[in-house]
ROGUSE-283711 format. One record per residue (C-alpha): residue number from 1; residue in three letters; x, y, z. Coordinates in steps of 0.02 Angstrom, whole numbers, plus 32768, in hexadecimal, padded with zeros to 4 digits. Example, Ala and Ser with C-alpha at 12.3 -4.5 7.8 and 13.67 -1.06 7.14 Angstrom:
2
<nr:1&rest:ALA&xx:8267&yy:7F1F&zz:8186>
<nr:2&rest:SER&xx:82AC&yy:7FCB&zz:8165>
END
This chain:
333
<nr:1&rest:MET&xx:46DC&yy:B550&zz:B541>
<nr:2&rest:VAL&xx:4779&yy:B593&zz:B59B>
<nr:3&rest:SER&xx:47AC&yy:B5F4&zz:B502>
<nr:4&rest:LEU&xx:46F9&yy:B636&zz:B4EE>
<nr:5&rest:LEU&xx:46F9&yy:B674&zz:B5A3>
<nr:6&rest:LEU&xx:47A4&yy:B6C1&zz:B58B>
<nr:7&rest:LEU&xx:4764&yy:B719&zz:B4F0>
<nr:8&rest:LEU&xx:46CC&yy:B75B&zz:B54D>
<nr:9&rest:GLY&xx:473E&yy:B795&zz:B5DA>
<nr:10&rest:LEU&xx:47B0&yy:B7F5&zz:B563>
<nr:11&rest:LEU&xx:4716&yy:B847&zz:B510>
<nr:12&rest:ILE&xx:46CF&yy:B87D&zz:B5B9>
<nr:13&rest:SER&xx:477A&yy:B8BB&zz:B5EC>
<nr:14&rest:SER&xx:478A&yy:B922&zz:B54B>
<nr:15&rest:LEU&xx:46DA&yy:B969&zz:B569>
<nr:16&rest:ASN&xx:4709&yy:B99E&zz:B616>
<nr:17&rest:ILE&xx:47A6&yy:B9F4&zz:B5DA>
<nr:18&rest:SER&xx:4744&yy:BA50&zz:B556>
<nr:19&rest:GLY&xx:46C7&yy:BA8A&zz:B5DB>
<nr:20&rest:ALA&xx:4753&yy:BABF&zz:B64C>
<nr:21&rest:LYS&xx:4797&yy:BB2E&zz:B5C3>
<nr:22&rest:THR&xx:46F4&yy:BB8A&zz:B5A5>
<nr:23&rest:ILE&xx:4714&yy:BC0F&zz:B62C>
<nr:24&rest:GLY&xx:479D&yy:BC8E&zz:B630>
<nr:25&rest:VAL&xx:47B1&yy:BD2B&zz:B698>
<nr:26&rest:CYS&xx:47E3&yy:BDDF&zz:B66B>
<nr:27&rest:ASN&xx:4879&yy:BE25&zz:B6C3>
<nr:28&rest:GLY&xx:486B&yy:BEE3&zz:B6C9>
<nr:29&rest:ARG&xx:48EC&yy:BF54&zz:B713>
<nr:30&rest:ASN&xx:488B&yy:BFEE&zz:B748>
<nr:31&rest:GLY&xx:48B5&yy:BFE8&zz:B7FF>
<nr:32&rest:ASN&xx:493B&yy:C020&zz:B878>
<nr:33&rest:ASN&xx:4929&yy:BF90&zz:B8EF>
<nr:34&rest:LEU&xx:4931&yy:BEFB&zz:B874>
<nr:35&rest:PRO&xx:49A2&yy:BE63&zz:B886>
<nr:36&rest:SER&xx:4A44&yy:BE60&zz:B824>
<nr:37&rest:GLU&xx:4A41&yy:BE19&zz:B77A>
<nr:38&rest:ALA&xx:4A9A&yy:BD79&zz:B7B4>
<nr:39&rest:ASP&xx:4A20&yy:BD67&zz:B840>
<nr:40&rest:ALA&xx:498B&yy:BD81&zz:B7CE>
<nr:41&rest:VAL&xx:49C6&yy:BCFB&zz:B757>
<nr:42&rest:GLN&xx:49E7&yy:BC83&zz:B7E3>
<nr:43&rest:PHE&xx:493A&yy:BCAB&zz:B829>
<nr:44&rest:PHE&xx:48EE&yy:BC75&zz:B781>
<nr:45&rest:LYS&xx:4949&yy:BBD6&zz:B78A>
<nr:46&rest:ASP&xx:491C&yy:BBB3&zz:B83E>
<nr:47&rest:ASN&xx:4864&yy:BBCD&zz:B816>
<nr:48&rest:GLY&xx:4866&yy:BB60&zz:B77B>
<nr:49&rest:ILE&xx:4840&yy:BBF5&zz:B708>
<nr:50&rest:LYS&xx:4886&yy:BBBE&zz:B65F>
<nr:51&rest:ARG&xx:4864&yy:BC58&zz:B5F5>
<nr:52&rest:MET&xx:488A&yy:BD12&zz:B610>
<nr:53&rest:ARG&xx:4862&yy:BDB5&zz:B5B2>
<nr:54&rest:ILE&xx:48CF&yy:BE49&zz:B5CA>
<nr:55&rest:TYR&xx:48AF&yy:BEF3&zz:B57A>
<nr:56&rest:GLU&xx:495D&yy:BF24&zz:B544>
<nr:57&rest:PRO&xx:4A03&yy:BEC9&zz:B52B>
<nr:58&rest:TYR&xx:4A46&yy:BEF3&zz:B5D7>
<nr:59&rest:GLN&xx:4AF3&yy:BEAB&zz:B5D9>
<nr:60&rest:PRO&xx:4AF8&yy:BE72&zz:B692>
<nr:61&rest:THR&xx:4A56&yy:BE0D&zz:B671>
<nr:62&rest:LEU&xx:4A9D&yy:BDBF&zz:B5D6>
<nr:63&rest:GLN&xx:4B3D&yy:BD8F&zz:B632>
<nr:64&rest:ALA&xx:4ADA&yy:BD46&zz:B6C6>
<nr:65&rest:LEU&xx:4A71&yy:BCDD&zz:B64D>
<nr:66&rest:ARG&xx:4B0A&yy:BC83&zz:B605>
<nr:67&rest:GLY&xx:4AF8&yy:BBC6&zz:B620>
<nr:68&rest:SER&xx:4A53&yy:BBDD&zz:B67D>
<nr:69&rest:ASN&xx:49E7&yy:BB84&zz:B5F6>
<nr:70&rest:ILE&xx:4962&yy:BC06&zz:B608>
<nr:71&rest:GLU&xx:4913&yy:BC35&zz:B561>
<nr:72&rest:LEU&xx:491A&yy:BCEF&zz:B541>
<nr:73&rest:THR&xx:48B2&yy:BD72&zz:B4E8>
<nr:74&rest:VAL&xx:4917&yy:BE0E&zz:B4DD>
<nr:75&rest:GLY&xx:48CB&yy:BEB6&zz:B4B2>
<nr:76&rest:ILE&xx:4905&yy:BF4A&zz:B44B>
<nr:77&rest:PRO&xx:48BC&yy:BFEC&zz:B495>
<nr:78&rest:ASN&xx:4854&yy:C05D&zz:B42A>
<nr:79&rest:LYS&xx:48D4&yy:C0E8&zz:B438>
<nr:80&rest:ASP&xx:4954&yy:C07C&zz:B3DD>
<nr:81&rest:LEU&xx:48EC&yy:C055&zz:B345>
<nr:82&rest:GLN&xx:4921&yy:C0E8&zz:B2DD>
<nr:83&rest:GLY&xx:49D9&yy:C0C1&zz:B2EF>
<nr:84&rest:LEU&xx:49B8&yy:C00C&zz:B2BB>
<nr:85&rest:ASN&xx:4978&yy:C043&zz:B20E>
<nr:86&rest:ASP&xx:4A2F&yy:C047&zz:B1EC>
<nr:87&rest:PRO&xx:4A5D&yy:BF91&zz:B1B6>
<nr:88&rest:ALA&xx:4B0D&yy:BFA6&zz:B1FA>
<nr:89&rest:ALA&xx:4ACA&yy:BFDA&zz:B2A5>
<nr:90&rest:ALA&xx:4A55&yy:BF40&zz:B2A4>
<nr:91&rest:THR&xx:4AE9&yy:BED0&zz:B27E>
<nr:92&rest:ASP&xx:4B49&yy:BF20&zz:B30B>
<nr:93&rest:TRP&xx:4AB7&yy:BF0A&zz:B381>
<nr:94&rest:VAL&xx:4AAA&yy:BE50&zz:B359>
<nr:95&rest:GLN&xx:4B62&yy:BE38&zz:B36E>
<nr:96&rest:LYS&xx:4B6B&yy:BE8B&zz:B418>
<nr:97&rest:ASN&xx:4ACD&yy:BE4F&zz:B464>
<nr:98&rest:VAL&xx:4AAB&yy:BDA5&zz:B413>
<nr:99&rest:ARG&xx:4B45&yy:BD58&zz:B3BF>
<nr:100&rest:ASP&xx:4BBB&yy:BD86&zz:B44E>
<nr:101&rest:TYR&xx:4B50&yy:BD1E&zz:B4C1>
<nr:102&rest:PHE&xx:4B0E&yy:BC93&zz:B44D>
<nr:103&rest:PRO&xx:4B03&yy:BC00&zz:B475>
<nr:104&rest:ASP&xx:4B24&yy:BC1C&zz:B52F>
<nr:105&rest:VAL&xx:4A84&yy:BC80&zz:B533>
<nr:106&rest:LYS&xx:49E8&yy:BC2B&zz:B4EA>
<nr:107&rest:PHE&xx:4999&yy:BCB9&zz:B484>
<nr:108&rest:ARG&xx:48EA&yy:BC93&zz:B44D>
<nr:109&rest:TYR&xx:48A0&yy:BD35&zz:B411>
<nr:110&rest:ILE&xx:48DA&yy:BDE5&zz:B3E8>
<nr:111&rest:ALA&xx:484B&yy:BE5F&zz:B40D>
<nr:112&rest:VAL&xx:4871&yy:BEF6&zz:B39F>
<nr:113&rest:GLY&xx:4809&yy:BF7D&zz:B3F7>
<nr:114&rest:ASN&xx:4787&yy:BF71&zz:B47C>
<nr:115&rest:GLU&xx:46D8&yy:BFB8&zz:B46A>
<nr:116&rest:VAL&xx:4708&yy:C034&zz:B3E2>
<nr:117&rest:HIS&xx:4683&yy:C0BB&zz:B3E6>
<nr:118&rest:LEU&xx:461C&yy:C0E8&zz:B350>
<nr:119&rest:LYS&xx:4646&yy:C1A1&zz:B35E>
<nr:120&rest:GLY&xx:46FD&yy:C187&zz:B386>
<nr:121&rest:ALA&xx:4787&yy:C1A2&zz:B30A>
<nr:122&rest:GLU&xx:47C7&yy:C0F3&zz:B32B>
<nr:123&rest:THR&xx:4745&yy:C0A8&zz:B2BB>
<nr:124&rest:LYS&xx:479F&yy:C0D2&zz:B21F>
<nr:125&rest:TYR&xx:4842&yy:C089&zz:B265>
<nr:126&rest:LEU&xx:47FD&yy:BFEA&zz:B2A6>
<nr:127&rest:LEU&xx:47F7&yy:BF79&zz:B20E>
<nr:128&rest:PRO&xx:489F&yy:BFB1&zz:B1C6>
<nr:129&rest:ALA&xx:48EF&yy:BF90&zz:B270>
<nr:130&rest:MET&xx:489D&yy:BEE1&zz:B272>
<nr:131&rest:GLU&xx:48DA&yy:BEBF&zz:B1C0>
<nr:132&rest:ASN&xx:498E&yy:BEF2&zz:B1E8>
<nr:133&rest:ILE&xx:4995&yy:BE8F&zz:B289>
<nr:134&rest:GLN&xx:494F&yy:BDF8&zz:B228>
<nr:135&rest:SER&xx:49D2&yy:BE0B&zz:B1A2>
<nr:136&rest:ALA&xx:4A59&yy:BE11&zz:B224>
<nr:137&rest:ILE&xx:4A16&yy:BD76&zz:B279>
<nr:138&rest:SER&xx:4A0A&yy:BD1D&zz:B1D2>
<nr:139&rest:ALA&xx:4ABB&yy:BD4E&zz:B1AA>
<nr:140&rest:ALA&xx:4AF0&yy:BCFA&zz:B250>
<nr:141&rest:ASN&xx:4A8F&yy:BC63&zz:B21B>
<nr:142&rest:LEU&xx:4A26&yy:BC6D&zz:B2B5>
<nr:143&rest:GLN&xx:497E&yy:BC87&zz:B261>
<nr:144&rest:ASP&xx:493E&yy:BBDA&zz:B291>
<nr:145&rest:GLN&xx:496B&yy:BBF1&zz:B34A>
<nr:146&rest:ILE&xx:493B&yy:BCA6&zz:B366>
<nr:147&rest:LYS&xx:489B&yy:BCF7&zz:B324>
<nr:148&rest:VAL&xx:4881&yy:BDB5&zz:B308>
<nr:149&rest:SER&xx:47E2&yy:BE01&zz:B335>
<nr:150&rest:THR&xx:4794&yy:BE9B&zz:B38F>
<nr:151&rest:ALA&xx:471F&yy:BEA8&zz:B427>
<nr:152&rest:ILE&xx:4676&yy:BEFE&zz:B40E>
<nr:153&rest:HIS&xx:45EF&yy:BF37&zz:B47E>
<nr:154&rest:THR&xx:4535&yy:BF12&zz:B462>
<nr:155&rest:GLY&xx:4510&yy:BFCC&zz:B445>
<nr:156&rest:LEU&xx:453D&yy:BFAD&zz:B38F>
<nr:157&rest:LEU&xx:449E&yy:BF46&zz:B37B>
<nr:158&rest:GLU&xx:43EA&yy:BF7A&zz:B35E>
<nr:159&rest:ASN&xx:4342&yy:BF1F&zz:B354>
<nr:160&rest:THR&xx:4382&yy:BE9E&zz:B3D5>
<nr:161&rest:PHE&xx:42D3&yy:BE67&zz:B408>
<nr:162&rest:PRO&xx:42B4&yy:BDE0&zz:B3DE>
<nr:163&rest:PRO&xx:436E&yy:BDAE&zz:B3C9>
<nr:164&rest:SER&xx:4356&yy:BD6E&zz:B311>
<nr:165&rest:ASN&xx:4326&yy:BE22&zz:B2D8>
<nr:166&rest:SER&xx:43D2&yy:BE66&zz:B312>
<nr:167&rest:LEU&xx:4445&yy:BEBE&zz:B29B>
<nr:168&rest:PHE&xx:44D3&yy:BF3B&zz:B29F>
<nr:169&rest:THR&xx:4499&yy:BFEF&zz:B2A4>
<nr:170&rest:GLU&xx:44B1&yy:C050&zz:B201>
<nr:171&rest:ALA&xx:4540&yy:C0B0&zz:B24B>
<nr:172&rest:ALA&xx:4592&yy:C013&zz:B28E>
<nr:173&rest:SER&xx:457A&yy:BFB1&zz:B1ED>
<nr:174&rest:SER&xx:45EF&yy:C029&zz:B191>
<nr:175&rest:PHE&xx:4686&yy:BFE7&zz:B1F2>
<nr:176&rest:MET&xx:4642&yy:BF41&zz:B235>
<nr:177&rest:ASN&xx:4612&yy:BEF1&zz:B18F>
<nr:178&rest:PRO&xx:46C9&yy:BEF6&zz:B14E>
<nr:179&rest:ILE&xx:4703&yy:BEB3&zz:B1F3>
<nr:180&rest:VAL&xx:468A&yy:BE23&zz:B1E8>
<nr:181&rest:THR&xx:46D4&yy:BDFC&zz:B13D>
<nr:182&rest:PHE&xx:4782&yy:BE05&zz:B189>
<nr:183&rest:LEU&xx:4754&yy:BD8C&zz:B213>
<nr:184&rest:VAL&xx:4705&yy:BD10&zz:B193>
<nr:185&rest:ASN&xx:479A&yy:BD16&zz:B127>
<nr:186&rest:ASN&xx:4813&yy:BCF3&zz:B1B7>
<nr:187&rest:GLY&xx:47B1&yy:BC74&zz:B219>
<nr:188&rest:SER&xx:47A3&yy:BCE8&zz:B2B0>
<nr:189&rest:PRO&xx:4715&yy:BCF8&zz:B32D>
<nr:190&rest:LEU&xx:46C4&yy:BDA0&zz:B35C>
<nr:191&rest:LEU&xx:46E3&yy:BDD2&zz:B413>
<nr:192&rest:ALA&xx:464F&yy:BE1C&zz:B465>
<nr:193&rest:ASN&xx:4635&yy:BE70&zz:B513>
<nr:194&rest:ILE&xx:458E&yy:BE31&zz:B557>
<nr:195&rest:TYR&xx:4543&yy:BE87&zz:B5F0>
<nr:196&rest:PRO&xx:4491&yy:BE55&zz:B624>
<nr:197&rest:TYR&xx:44B3&yy:BEC3&zz:B6C0>
<nr:198&rest:TYR&xx:44B5&yy:BF64&zz:B65B>
<nr:199&rest:SER&xx:441F&yy:BF31&zz:B5F5>
<nr:200&rest:ARG&xx:43C2&yy:BF0F&zz:B694>
<nr:201&rest:ILE&xx:43E3&yy:BFB8&zz:B6E4>
<nr:202&rest:ALA&xx:43C2&yy:C011&zz:B643>
<nr:203&rest:ASN&xx:4313&yy:BFC9&zz:B63B>
<nr:204&rest:PRO&xx:42E2&yy:BF7F&zz:B6E5>
<nr:205&rest:GLN&xx:4229&yy:BF7B&zz:B6B6>
<nr:206&rest:GLY&xx:4247&yy:BF1D&zz:B614>
<nr:207&rest:VAL&xx:42D4&yy:BEA9&zz:B650>
<nr:208&rest:SER&xx:42B1&yy:BE46&zz:B6EC>
<nr:209&rest:LEU&xx:433C&yy:BE1F&zz:B769>
<nr:210&rest:GLU&xx:431A&yy:BD63&zz:B759>
<nr:211&rest:TYR&xx:432E&yy:BD6C&zz:B698>
<nr:212&rest:ALA&xx:43D2&yy:BDCC&zz:B6B0>
<nr:213&rest:LEU&xx:4418&yy:BD57&zz:B739>
<nr:214&rest:ILE&xx:43F0&yy:BCB8&zz:B6D4>
<nr:215&rest:THR&xx:4373&yy:BC7C&zz:B756>
<nr:216&rest:TYR&xx:42CD&yy:BC8E&zz:B6F7>
<nr:217&rest:PRO&xx:4277&yy:BBE3&zz:B6FE>
<nr:218&rest:GLY&xx:421A&yy:BBE9&zz:B65B>
<nr:219&rest:THR&xx:4220&yy:BC37&zz:B5AB>
<nr:220&rest:MET&xx:4223&yy:BCF5&zz:B5B3>
<nr:221&rest:VAL&xx:4238&yy:BD19&zz:B4F6>
<nr:222&rest:ARG&xx:41FC&yy:BCB1&zz:B466>
<nr:223&rest:ASP&xx:4254&yy:BCD2&zz:B3C5>
<nr:224&rest:THR&xx:4205&yy:BC63&zz:B33C>
<nr:225&rest:ASN&xx:4246&yy:BBB4&zz:B36D>
<nr:226&rest:LEU&xx:42C2&yy:BBF3&zz:B3ED>
<nr:227&rest:ASN&xx:4294&yy:BC0B&zz:B4A7>
<nr:228&rest:TYR&xx:42FA&yy:BC7F&zz:B519>
<nr:229&rest:GLN&xx:4303&yy:BC6D&zz:B5D3>
<nr:230&rest:ASN&xx:438D&yy:BCED&zz:B5F5>
<nr:231&rest:LEU&xx:43CC&yy:BD8D&zz:B5B0>
<nr:232&rest:PHE&xx:447F&yy:BD4F&zz:B599>
<nr:233&rest:ASP&xx:444A&yy:BCD5&zz:B514>
<nr:234&rest:ALA&xx:43DB&yy:BD58&zz:B4BF>
<nr:235&rest:MET&xx:446B&yy:BDD3&zz:B4B9>
<nr:236&rest:VAL&xx:44E8&yy:BD55&zz:B471>
<nr:237&rest:ASP&xx:4469&yy:BD1A&zz:B3EE>
<nr:238&rest:ALA&xx:4443&yy:BDD0&zz:B3BF>
<nr:239&rest:VAL&xx:4502&yy:BDDC&zz:B395>
<nr:240&rest:TYR&xx:44F3&yy:BD3C&zz:B32E>
<nr:241&rest:ALA&xx:445C&yy:BD7E&zz:B2CF>
<nr:242&rest:ALA&xx:44B8&yy:BE22&zz:B2A7>
<nr:243&rest:LEU&xx:4552&yy:BDC0&zz:B269>
<nr:244&rest:GLU&xx:44E6&yy:BD55&zz:B1F8>
<nr:245&rest:ARG&xx:4498&yy:BDF0&zz:B1A8>
<nr:246&rest:ALA&xx:4547&yy:BE34&zz:B18C>
<nr:247&rest:GLY&xx:4581&yy:BD98&zz:B133>
<nr:248&rest:GLY&xx:45CB&yy:BD3B&zz:B1CA>
<nr:249&rest:GLN&xx:4557&yy:BCA6&zz:B1D0>
<nr:250&rest:ASN&xx:45E4&yy:BC30&zz:B204>
<nr:251&rest:LEU&xx:463A&yy:BC9D&zz:B27F>
<nr:252&rest:TRP&xx:463B&yy:BC79&zz:B338>
<nr:253&rest:VAL&xx:4633&yy:BCF3&zz:B3C9>
<nr:254&rest:VAL&xx:46A6&yy:BCF9&zz:B460>
<nr:255&rest:VAL&xx:4660&yy:BD50&zz:B4F5>
<nr:256&rest:ALA&xx:46FC&yy:BDB9&zz:B51F>
<nr:257&rest:GLU&xx:46AB&yy:BE0C&zz:B5B9>
<nr:258&rest:THR&xx:4617&yy:BDE9&zz:B624>
<nr:259&rest:GLY&xx:45FC&yy:BE0F&zz:B6DD>
<nr:260&rest:TRP&xx:458F&yy:BE50&zz:B768>
<nr:261&rest:PRO&xx:45C5&yy:BECC&zz:B7EE>
<nr:262&rest:SER&xx:45C3&yy:BEAB&zz:B8A6>
<nr:263&rest:LYS&xx:459D&yy:BF5D&zz:B8DA>
<nr:264&rest:GLY&xx:4591&yy:C011&zz:B8A5>
<nr:265&rest:GLY&xx:44F1&yy:C015&zz:B83F>
<nr:266&rest:ILE&xx:4440&yy:BFD9&zz:B823>
<nr:267&rest:ASP&xx:442E&yy:BF17&zz:B83D>
<nr:268&rest:ALA&xx:44EA&yy:BF13&zz:B85F>
<nr:269&rest:SER&xx:4502&yy:BE99&zz:B8F4>
<nr:270&rest:VAL&xx:456D&yy:BE07&zz:B920>
<nr:271&rest:ALA&xx:44D0&yy:BD99&zz:B91E>
<nr:272&rest:ASN&xx:449A&yy:BDCC&zz:B86D>
<nr:273&rest:ALA&xx:454D&yy:BDC0&zz:B82B>
<nr:274&rest:GLU&xx:4569&yy:BD15&zz:B874>
<nr:275&rest:THR&xx:44C5&yy:BCD8&zz:B82A>
<nr:276&rest:TYR&xx:44F6&yy:BD1C&zz:B77F>
<nr:277&rest:TYR&xx:45A3&yy:BCD6&zz:B77A>
<nr:278&rest:LYS&xx:4574&yy:BC2C&zz:B7BA>
<nr:279&rest:ASN&xx:44E3&yy:BC1A&zz:B742>
<nr:280&rest:LEU&xx:454A&yy:BC5F&zz:B6B1>
<nr:281&rest:ILE&xx:45DD&yy:BBE6&zz:B6CD>
<nr:282&rest:ASP&xx:4564&yy:BB54&zz:B6CF>
<nr:283&rest:HIS&xx:44FC&yy:BB96&zz:B63A>
<nr:284&rest:VAL&xx:4580&yy:BBC3&zz:B5B7>
<nr:285&rest:LYS&xx:45B5&yy:BB08&zz:B5A8>
<nr:286&rest:ASN&xx:4511&yy:BAEF&zz:B54D>
<nr:287&rest:GLY&xx:450E&yy:BB7F&zz:B4D0>
<nr:288&rest:THR&xx:447C&yy:BBE7&zz:B4A1>
<nr:289&rest:PRO&xx:43D4&yy:BBC0&zz:B44E>
<nr:290&rest:LYS&xx:441D&yy:BBF0&zz:B3A8>
<nr:291&rest:ARG&xx:44CA&yy:BB9F&zz:B3BB>
<nr:292&rest:SER&xx:44D7&yy:BB04&zz:B427>
<nr:293&rest:GLU&xx:4596&yy:BAFE&zz:B438>
<nr:294&rest:ALA&xx:45EA&yy:BB3A&zz:B4D6>
<nr:295&rest:ILE&xx:4609&yy:BBF3&zz:B4DF>
<nr:296&rest:GLU&xx:46BD&yy:BC28&zz:B507>
<nr:297&rest:THR&xx:46A0&yy:BCAF&zz:B58D>
<nr:298&rest:TYR&xx:470D&yy:BD25&zz:B5F0>
<nr:299&rest:LEU&xx:46D3&yy:BD65&zz:B69A>
<nr:300&rest:PHE&xx:46F3&yy:BE19&zz:B6BE>
<nr:301&rest:ALA&xx:475B&yy:BE22&zz:B724>
<nr:302&rest:VAL&xx:47D2&yy:BDC8&zz:B797>
<nr:303&rest:PHE&xx:47ED&yy:BE56&zz:B812>
<nr:304&rest:ASP&xx:4791&yy:BEF8&zz:B840>
<nr:305&rest:GLU&xx:47E4&yy:BF8E&zz:B7EC>
<nr:306&rest:ASN&xx:47DD&yy:C020&zz:B860>
<nr:307&rest:THR&xx:481D&yy:C0A3&zz:B7E5>
<nr:308&rest:LYS&xx:47B1&yy:C074&zz:B753>
<nr:309&rest:ASP&xx:475D&yy:C104&zz:B6F9>
<nr:310&rest:GLY&xx:469B&yy:C117&zz:B6F6>
<nr:311&rest:ASN&xx:4614&yy:C104&zz:B779>
<nr:312&rest:GLU&xx:4638&yy:C0B5&zz:B822>
<nr:313&rest:VAL&xx:45EC&yy:C00C&zz:B7E9>
<nr:314&rest:GLU&xx:467B&yy:BFF9&zz:B76B>
<nr:315&rest:ARG&xx:46FA&yy:BFDF&zz:B7F7>
<nr:316&rest:HIS&xx:469C&yy:BF4B&zz:B845>
<nr:317&rest:PHE&xx:469B&yy:BEC0&zz:B7BD>
<nr:318&rest:GLY&xx:4721&yy:BE57&zz:B80D>
<nr:319&rest:VAL&xx:4701&yy:BDA0&zz:B827>
<nr:320&rest:PHE&xx:478B&yy:BDB1&zz:B8AC>
<nr:321&rest:THR&xx:47BB&yy:BE3E&zz:B919>
<nr:322&rest:ALA&xx:485F&yy:BE9C&zz:B8F4>
<nr:323&rest:ASP&xx:48B0&yy:BE39&zz:B986>
<nr:324&rest:LYS&xx:4882&yy:BD96&zz:B92D>
<nr:325&rest:GLN&xx:47F1&yy:BD66&zz:B99C>
<nr:326&rest:PRO&xx:4761&yy:BD06&zz:B944>
<nr:327&rest:ARG&xx:46C3&yy:BD6C&zz:B93F>
<nr:328&rest:TYR&xx:465D&yy:BCD8&zz:B900>
<nr:329&rest:GLN&xx:466D&yy:BC1D&zz:B8FE>
<nr:330&rest:LEU&xx:468A&yy:BBFB&zz:B848>
<nr:331&rest:ASN&xx:46CE&yy:BB68&zz:B7EB>
<nr:332&rest:PHE&xx:4734&yy:BB95&zz:B753>
<nr:333&rest:TYR&xx:4758&yy:BAE1&zz:B71B>
END
């Protein structure tokens, strides 16, 4: 009996650890009043945040992460993709930004490009850059520890209602289908930026606030045998449906960004954002109607970024203020 109880205790402990690692937070640098990199890393540790996403291999951040035990997703900016079509440049990138820090820094994913636009020149450079980075990672014998992927936005999808009808647009398919094959061949997930907030403000008559905030009490969308109570699930499962149609039936999705702003736009408020984040953190442990496993999810972002481009609302996604004060009462573990 004692051994059985011990086994159950270990199982429960392992489940709790798994749940604790579901949530990461993005660490952007578009601000002139942000904490130092060392302070930011310590802040992640103090708040029990076990995973971080950064958008470029900023050396002070990588130095600060040494020995922190924080699992890292490091990005390659879109502007650098063309240069990485040169295999030697990709090998140099991996040497300077990964091998020089491994294993002191716990790299998890390399996000090659972020929301590459259909009409941008980067689309033709994306897959070759991913392949060259993958080759350099494999040459370093790190292919089992570090997965190479890219981060997409849901604008690449069409026919997303109901979610099971979703597919990549014709224009997106031309570069996404080969990327899906790449991910399948290398056992990598697809990173997807999922924003119910923007879907809500784009169609306020068709998307209720409750559905977007994960507070709707019943079924909003019936999709054959799948019932959807919130937009986050519907958006994630739309990505899964598109992947399946592109040959990625066994791929998994990592939500590389999601968030809700505290001010600066329609429905942007501290109350709405806190509701979204709290419900999301609790919800992703249980997966979606289509996929029941926990969803690895990264909140955008740790701090407000006061110099970020775009509309005013873009500068108010911080879960904390730039001076490290909590905007919401959230539990990351």
